[in-house]
C-alpha positions in Angstrom: 0.0 0.0 0.0 1.1 3.6 -0.6 2.0 6.1 2.1 -1.2 8.1 1.4 -3.9 7.9 4.0 -6.1 4.9 3.4 -8.8 5.4 6.0 -10.5 8.3 7.7 -12.4 7.6 10.9 -14.9 10.5 11.5 -16.4 11.1 15.0 -18.9 13.9 15.1 -19.8 14.8 18.6 -21.5 17.4 20.8 -18.8 17.0 23.4 -19.7 14.1 25.7 -16.3 13.3 27.3 -17.4 10.0 28.9 -18.3 8.6 25.4 -15.6 10.0 23.1 -12.6 9.2 25.3 -13.2 5.4 25.3 -14.0 5.5 21.6 -10.6 7.2 20.9 -8.8 4.9 23.3 -10.3 1.9 21.4 -8.9 3.2 18.1 -5.4 4.0 19.4 -5.1 0.7 21.4 -4.3 -1.0 18.1 -0.7 -0.7 16.8 -1.0 0.5 13.3 1.2 2.9 11.3 -0.4 6.3 11.7 0.4 7.1 8.1 -2.3 4.7 7.0 -5.3 6.2 8.9 -6.5 9.4 10.4 -9.1 10.3 13.1 -11.3 13.3 12.8 -13.4 14.7 15.7 -15.8 17.5 14.9 -17.4 19.1 18.0 -20.5 21.3 17.9 -21.0 21.2 21.7 -20.1 23.7 24.4 -18.2 21.5 26.9 -15.0 23.3 28.0 -13.6 20.2 29.7 -14.1 18.3 26.4 -12.3 21.0 24.5 -9.3 20.9 26.9 -9.2 17.1 26.7 -9.2 17.1 23.0 -6.4 19.6 22.8 -4.3 17.5 25.0 -5.2 14.2 23.3 -4.4 15.7 19.9 -0.9 16.5 21.0 -0.2 12.9 21.6 -1.5 11.7 18.2 -0.2 13.3 15.0 -3.0 11.8 12.9 -5.8 13.2 15.0 -7.7 16.2 13.7 -10.0 18.1 16.1 -12.2 21.0 15.0 -14.9 23.0 16.7 -17.9 23.6 14.4 -21.1 25.6 14.4 -22.9 22.8 12.5 -26.6 22.3 13.5 -27.4 18.9 14.9 -26.5 16.0 12.6 -24.9 18.2 10.0 -21.8 17.9 12.1 -21.4 14.6 10.4 -20.9 16.4 7.1 -18.3 18.7 8.6 -16.3 15.7 9.7 -16.4 14.1 6.2 -15.3 17.3 4.6 -12.1 17.2 6.5 -11.3 13.6 5.6 -8.5 12.8 3.2 -8.5 9.0 3.3 -9.6 6.8 0.4 -12.5 5.4 2.5 -14.3 7.6 5.0 -16.0 5.7 7.9 -18.4 7.3 10.3 -17.8 6.2 13.9 -20.6 6.9 16.4 -19.3 8.7 19.5 -21.1 6.1 21.6 -19.5 3.0 20.0 -16.0 1.7 20.7 -14.1 -0.2 18.1 -13.7 -3.9 18.7 -10.2 -5.4 18.7 -9.1 -6.0 15.1 -11.6 -3.6 13.6 -9.1 -1.0 12.4 -7.0 -3.7 10.7 -10.2 -5.1 9.1 -11.2 -1.7 7.7 -7.7 -1.1 6.3 -7.8 -4.5 4.6 -11.2 -3.6 3.2 -9.8 -0.5 1.6 -6.9 -2.5 0.1 -9.3 -5.1 -1.3 -11.9 -2.7 -2.8 -10.0 0.5 -3.6 -10.1 -0.1 -7.3 -13.8 -1.2 -7.7 -15.1 1.1 -4.9 -18.5 -0.6 -4.3 -20.9 1.3 -2.0 -20.7 -0.2 1.5 -22.7 0.0 4.7 -21.4 -1.9 7.8 -24.2 -3.7 9.5 -24.2 -6.9 11.5 -27.4 -8.3 10.1 -28.9 -11.4 8.4 -29.1 -9.3 5.2 -25.4 -8.8 4.9 -24.1 -9.6 1.4 -23.6 -8.2 -2.0 -26.3 -6.4 -3.9 -26.3 -5.7 -7.7 -28.5 -2.6 -7.7 -29.7 0.3 -5.6 -33.3 -1.0 -5.1 -32.2 -4.4 -3.6 -29.6 -2.6 -1.5 -32.3 -0.3 0.0 -34.5 -3.3 0.6 -31.7 -5.2 2.3 -30.8 -2.3 4.6 -34.5 -1.6 5.4 -35.0 1.0 8.1 -31.3 0.8 9.1 -30.7 3.3 6.3 -31.9 5.9 8.9 -29.0 5.0 11.1 -25.7 6.8 10.8 -23.5 4.1 12.5 -22.8 2.0 9.4 -22.1 4.8 7.0 -18.9 4.7 4.9 -18.1 6.4 1.7 -15.2 6.4 -0.7 -13.8 9.9 -0.8 -14.2 9.9 -4.6 -17.9 9.4 -4.2 -18.3 11.9 -1.4 -16.6 14.6 -3.5 -19.2 14.0 -6.3 -21.9 15.3 -3.9 -22.9 18.9 -4.3 -21.8 20.2 -0.9 -23.3 23.6 -1.5 -26.8 22.1 -1.4 -28.4 21.8 2.1 -28.4 18.3 3.6 -31.4 17.0 5.5 -30.9 18.3 9.0 -32.1 15.1 10.7 -30.7 12.6 8.2 -27.7 14.0 6.4 -26.1 10.5 6.6 -29.1 9.1 4.7 -28.6 11.8 2.0 -25.0 10.5 1.7 -26.1 6.9 1.7 -28.6 7.5 -1.1 -26.4 9.7 -3.2 -24.8 6.9 -5.2 -27.8 5.2 -7.0 -26.0 3.9 -10.1 -23.1 1.9 -8.5 -22.3 -1.5 -10.1 -22.1 -3.1 -6.7 -23.5 -2.5 -3.2 -22.3 -4.3 -0.1 -23.9 -4.7 3.4 -20.8 -5.8 5.3 -21.8 -8.0 8.3 -18.5 -7.9 10.1 -18.8 -6.8 13.7 -16.8 -3.6 14.1 -18.1 -1.7 17.1 -19.8 -2.2 20.5 -22.2 0.1 22.3 -21.1 2.0 25.3 -23.4 2.2 28.3 -25.5 5.3 27.5 -27.5 7.7 29.5 -30.6 8.4 27.3 -31.0 11.8 28.8 -27.7 12.9 27.1 -28.7 12.0 23.6 -30.2 14.4 20.9 -33.0 16.8 21.6 -34.8 16.5 18.3 -38.4 15.5 17.8 -38.1 11.7 17.8 -41.4 10.7 16.2 -41.3 13.5 13.6 -37.9 12.2 12.6 -38.7 8.5 12.3 -42.4 8.5 11.6 -42.6 11.5 9.2 -39.2 12.6 7.8 -37.6 9.3 7.3 -40.6 7.6 5.5 -40.8 10.8 3.4 -37.3 10.2 2.2 -38.1 6.6 1.2 -41.3 7.7 -0.5 -39.2 10.2 -2.5 -37.0 7.4 -3.8 -40.1 5.6 -5.0 -41.5 8.7 -6.7 -38.2 9.2 -8.5 -38.2 5.6 -9.7 -35.1 4.7 -7.7 -36.8 1.9 -5.8 -39.8 -0.4 -6.5 -43.1 -0.3 -4.6 -42.2 -3.6 -3.1 -39.1 -2.0 -1.5 -41.1 1.0 -0.4 -43.7 -1.2 1.3 -41.1 -3.4 3.0 -39.0 -0.5 4.4 -42.2 1.3 5.6 -43.4 -1.8 7.4 -40.1 -2.6 9.0 -39.9 1.0 10.2 -43.3 0.5 11.8 -41.7 -2.3 14.0 -39.0 0.1 15.0 -41.5 2.8 15.8 -43.3 0.3 18.0 -40.2 -0.1 20.1 -39.8 3.7 20.4 -43.5 3.9 21.4 -43.2 1.2 24.0 -40.0 2.7 25.6 -40.9 6.4 25.6 -44.7 6.6 25.5 -45.9 3.6 27.4 -43.0 2.9 29.8 -42.0 6.6 29.9 -38.3 5.9 30.0 -36.3 9.1 30.7 -34.8 10.5 27.5 -33.6 13.8 26.0 -35.9 13.5 22.9 -38.7 15.9 22.1 -41.9 13.7 22.2 -44.4 16.4 21.3 -47.2 15.7 18.9 -46.3 12.0 18.7 -49.9 11.0 17.9 -50.1 13.4 15.0 -46.7 12.4 13.6 -47.5 8.7 13.8 -50.9 9.1 12.0 -49.3 10.7 8.8 -48.0 7.4 7.5 -49.3 4.8 9.9 -52.9 5.9 10.7 -54.0 4.6 14.1 -52.0 1.5 14.0 -49.7 2.4 17.0 -52.3 1.6 19.7 -51.0 -0.1 22.8 -52.3 -3.6 21.9 -50.8 -3.3 18.4 -47.5 -2.2 19.8 -47.5 -5.1 22.3 -48.1 -7.7 19.6 -45.4 -6.2 17.3 -42.8 -6.0 20.0 -43.5 -9.6 21.0 -43.1 -10.7 17.4 -39.9 -8.8 16.9 -38.5 -10.2 20.2 -39.3 -13.8 19.1 -37.7 -13.2 15.7 -34.6 -11.8 17.4 -34.3 -14.9 19.7 -34.7 -17.2 16.7 -31.9 -15.3 14.8 -29.6 -15.6 17.8 -30.3 -19.3 18.1 -29.6 -19.9 14.4 -26.4 -17.8 14.6 -25.0 -19.7 17.6 -26.1 -23.0 16.3 -23.9 -22.8 13.2 
């Protein structure tokens, strides 16, 4: 491999020190030549302790770039990607540590695919595999296309995006994910790369949760169908799978009233736009039980191999 940077690991954050420090430690615990990768942390928070920590941490690592930004909410992700110079840019959630061997795996991925540059999303899921077109890729990803954690882009593909146009404030990562619709190959890579940190739900985002996932995200998928980029079958599948995800949100934050930082206003109105009155307590309960049973079956199949 050449001396140019192969991999950029981007960590957008609002400055939660107890999350970002272990994430950085998990990256730098692996002994890899720093010339092969870089780490970019973009911070749109106001935590002075985090700022001081990052200044000192940066001094110890020549391949670590730290920038304060004024980006609103999730657009901080775009600011991180703009600073990247690696061949492959990988989003790293500031609440997920890298598992041992993950850095090496990602570097090997770059070496293997840097010529063909297939579009890739990293997701440990039954649907991991190779897809020949955008429609089947969107269907395989299902509602996970609303998640930022698995996002990766070849820098060549990222630079083809018109960065002067505004990104979706809630789902800029989905804008990036859906920007390459004519690739010859799409990959859902099922390799386990990260692990969740224990998370205080009251320190997460303050956006309107049910507007985001019950209105804005389905609207993005519907627009793909309107433009002829996906089939009705894929639209229906993603919308239905997203319903199961909404049931989990409804159970946790509306029925069980778990503490969180999210804005839950107008949840009934937001849910009705695409899902009518389906999210009633009994329907939620039946769907959650079904999802739980399917998850148990998947784990049994996985460990039984």
